Structure formats: structure tokens, C-alpha cells
N, C-alpha and C positions, 0 to 999 in steps of 0.2 A: 555678616553682622547679625548678632542675635536679635530676636524679635523685640525684646524689651528696649534695647538701645535704639532700634529703628523707630519704635513708637515714641521714644523720648525726642528724637530728632524731628520726627514728623510733627509732633505737637509743638515743638519750638518753632518750626518753620511757619506753622499756621498762626502762631502768636507773634511772628516777626522778630524773634530773638536772634541776635548776632552770634551767640555761642552755638546755636543750632546750625546756623549757616556754616560756621567754621568747622563744626564736627562733620557736616555733610561733605564739605570739600576735602577734609583730611581723609575721610573714609573712601571717597569715590573718585578722587582726581586721577589716580593711576588707572583704575579700570576704564574710566571714560577715555583717557588718553589712548589706551590700548585698543579700545573699540573703534575710535576715530581713525587711528593709524591703520587698522586692519581694513577699513573701508576705503581710505584714501591712498594707501601705500605708505609703508613705514618711513620711506625716505622723503616724503613730501614735506617741504618747508612750511606748508600751510596748516599742518596738523595743529600746531599751537594756537593759531588764530581760531580754528573751529572749536577747539576745546574751550577756549575763552568765551566764544559766543554761546557755547552750550551752557556754561555756568551762569552767564549773564541772563540767558533766557530762563534758566531754572530760577534765578533770583526773582525775575519779574513775575513768575507764576507760582512761587513757593507757597503762598497763602492758599492757593487753590488745590494743593496736593491732597489727594484723597486715598488713604491707605486701603480703602475697600476695593479700589480698582487695580491694586497691584503694589509691589514693593518699591522702595526708593530706587533700587537698582534698575528695575523695569522702567520707572518714570524717567530717570536720567538717560537710560538707553534710548528711549523713544525720542527725547529731546535731541540727543546726539545724532541720531539717524536723520532727524529733520534738518539739523544744522548742516550736516554733510550734503544733503540734497540741495539745500538753499545755496551752499557754496558752489556746487557744480552749476546750478542755474545762473548765479551771478557771473560766474566765469564764462559761461556760454554766451550770455548777453553782452558781456564786455568785449568778447572776441568778435561778436557780430557775424559769425560765420558758422552756420549750422550745416553747411554742405561739405565741409572738409572731412578728410579721413577715409577709412576703409568702407567701401560701399557694402561689404558683407556684414557690417555690424548690425544693420537693420534686421534682416531675416534671422540672424543668430539670436538676437535679443528677443525677438518675437517668439521664436520656438522655445526659448528658455522659459519665459514666464507664461506665455499663452498655453503651452502644452504641459506646464508644470514639471518640466524636466530639470535635472541638476544643471547648474551653470556650465556652459562649455568651457573647458579649461583654457584653451589657447585664446579663444575669442574674448572671454571674460577678462583676460589679463590685459587686453588692449586698452590703452587710455581712452581712445575714442569711444569704444563701446561703454566703458564705465561712465564716461561723461554723458553720453546720450541716455543711458539707462537712468542715471541719477536725475537728469533733467526731466525725463518723463515721469519718474516717480514723484518729483516735487510738484507736479501738476495734479496729482490725484488727491482725493480727500485724505486727510491725515491718518485716519484709521486704516485705510487701504495701504497707504505708503508704509506705515509702521509695520503692518502685518507682513507685507512682502519683503521688507528689509530684514525683519526678524527671521523669516523662513529661508530666504535665499542668500542673504549676506551673513547672518549670524548662525545659520544652520539649526535653528530651533525646530523641534519636532512638532507635529500636530498636537501631541499630548502636552508638551510644554506650553504651546500657544493656548490651548484650552484652559490650562491652569492660570495662565497670565490674564486671560480675558474673562475668567470666571464663567466659562461657557462650555458647551458640550463639544466633543470632537467632531460630530456631524455638523454642528453649526459653524465651527471653524473651517472645515473643509468647504462648506458652501460659501462662506465669506471669502476664502482664498480663491475659489473659482470666479467669483464676481470681481475680485480685485485683479486677477490675471486678465480677465476680459477688458476691464477698464484700462489696465496698462497697455494691452495690445492696441486698443483703439487710439489712445493718446500717442503711443510710440509710432504706430503705423502712419498716423496723420502727420506727425512731425518728420518722420523718415521720408515719406513720399514727397512732402513739401520741400525738404532740403535736397532730395535727389533731383527734383524738377527745377531747383534753383529759384523757387518762389517763396516769399515769406509765408509763415504758417500762423502768424499772430497778427 
């Protein structure tokens, strides 16, 4: 979308105009759907629900959108990542079983984010690992969660992230390191608790 059109939509959202909301939906519904499907699995029957929740959440916060902090696409992408994480958290709580699945998921996920390595192909494809990772991410501060999802789920480079956050590459690398440590602590706590068969909350 060209900058002028985006500014028009952003201004309309802040003013609460319905035509701006419709223009936002028309422009970004498909990219949001694709982003959610990529994170949840294209065959997931729950993608539509998460996309709907994403736009509902966007509608609730539309007046607070600040173009100085990033584009509409980045803003919606962050909301979508948060809704995916919340979905996995709700599903985990509904199941009431944090101890099921492949015990190797814990160490694999910890190495993935704690060491800053690319996601392990086979392990990352496992639903159990995806669920545990998303649940742990949902417990982090939103800025940490969004940063890790952008880096490791969407494949954004440090250069891209620096541009999105209006920050330096050094600052982004430092923040990524802090976010990975926070993820490691949360994931390890939950993983060890589930492995021991004891509640972690």
C-alpha cells in the first residue's frame, strides 16, 4: 500500500470512520489470513477464528494506532501474532494437560530460542512443540513476544526489525538476547513442571 493511502486509513481509524475500517480490512484481510495460517498450519480449521479475533482486537485498539511506531501491516501483524499465542494458551488451558507429548520438545525449544539458532526443522513441525512454544511466548511481555515471533516465525532480519522498531541493530540484538533469556526461563519453568507432573501456575 502506498504511504498516502496508508496515512488516509490511519487518520480515518483514529477518527473512528467506518470507511477507514472497511479499507483496512479490504487491504489486509488476505495477508493477515496468510500470516495466521503460516503460524498455525494452513489446514487448521481454527485459522478463521483467529483471523476474526485479530480484526476484532484491531477494531478495539484502532484509535490508538500510531503510524510513528510502524506501518499498518506491522501493527496488524503484531496483533495477529498475539492472537495466535492467545489461541494456543486457551487451547492448552482447555485441555488441562501440560504433560502430554514428546518430552524432547522442551530441550529443542530452549536451544532454538535461548541459543538464537534457527528453528529445528523436524521438532518445530511437531504440534506439541508449537503449542508449548506459543504458550510460553504468550506469557512474555508483548514486546518480547512480538519480537521473537517476527524473528523466528516470520523470518525477519535484524535490519528489518531495527527499521520496524525505529531502533539501531545493536539495540535490537540486545533486546532479542533479553527476550530469548525470558523465553528460556518461562519455557524451562513450564517444561520442568509438566515433566514432573506438577502444576506450574
